[in-house]
N, C-alpha and C positions, 0 to 999 in steps of 0.2 A: 444277154445283157441289155439293159435299157438304153434308150437314146440319150444323148447329152442333154436334150431338152427335158426329158422326163427326170433325169438325175438332178438337174438344177432345180426343178420344181419340187421334187421330193426333199431336196436339201433345204429349200426355203420353208417347206411345210414343217420339217423337223425344227428349224429355228423358231418358227412361230409357235409351234406346240410347246417349246421350251420357254416361251414368253420373251423372245428376242426379236427385235426388228432391226434388220441389217442397215438400212438407210443409205448404203453406198455400193449397191450391187452394180458392177460394170464388168466388161469382158476380162480385164486384167485380174479380177478377183475370182475368176473361174479357172481353176487349174485342172488339167487332165493328166492322169498318171499314165505310165507306159502300158498298163493293163486296161486303160480306157475308162477309168473311174473319174468322175467330176468331183472336185473338192472346192468348196466355197471358202474363200479367205477374205482378208481385208475387214476385220471386225472392229477396227479402231473407232469408227463412228456408230457402232451398234449400241443399242440401249435395251435394257430389260424393262419389262412393264408388268403391271398387275392386270390380268384380264378382268373386265373388258378394257381395252386401251382407251382411257378417257382423260388421263392426266395430260397436262400440257408438256410437250417436249420441245426443247430448244431446236430451232432449225440447224441442221449440220452445215458447216462452212467448209469451203475449199474442196468441193467434191466435183466429180466429172459432170458437167452440166448436161451433157447429151442424154443421160440416163435418169435424170431426176424427174419425179412427178411434178405436175404443175403446182400443187400445193406447197411443195418444198421450194420451188423456184420463186413463188410469191412470198415466201417467208412465214407461212402459217405456223402457228405453234400447236395447233390441234390437227393431227393427222394420225393415220394408223397403218396397219399392215399392208393395205393396198399400194403404198409407195414402193414396196419391194416387188409387187406384182407388175407395176408399171415398168420398173427397171427391167424385169425379166422379159416383158413384152418388147421393149426396145432392143434388147439384146437378141431376141429371136428374130425380129425384123432385120436387124443388121446381119445376122447369119444368113438369112434368106437372100437379101439384096446385095450382100457383100459391101455394104457401105452404111454408115450411121444414118439413123432415121431422122434425127433432129440435131444436126451438127452446128449448133449456135456458138457464137464466140462470147456471149454474155447471157445473163439471166433473161434480159428483155428479148434478145435475138432468139434464144431458144424458145421462149414462150410464143413469140410471133410465128415461128416455124410450126409449133404445135397447133396453134389456132388456125393456120392456113391449111 
């Protein structure tokens, strides 16, 4: 069986291949079954797109700030699939360190922690 990391990344790859950007990937949206399979949930803020992702997307609101890519924290309307990869990277860092990578209490605080 693949590691949790590999399963998460394969799940994201599948979403992106189906033209879906998750936009709200965070640990609570990664469920592990009794048999050790990772399931991605929390698609309320997900959006479908027509490749290549060029259309403007509205920035999602009320998301877990600690896992958002800088472009989402800045309110950019043009962003792409890398926002999901950023979130995956912050989750992996949290798994390794056993603490959040950028635990800001606001958009500005989170951005300052990223820039530091």
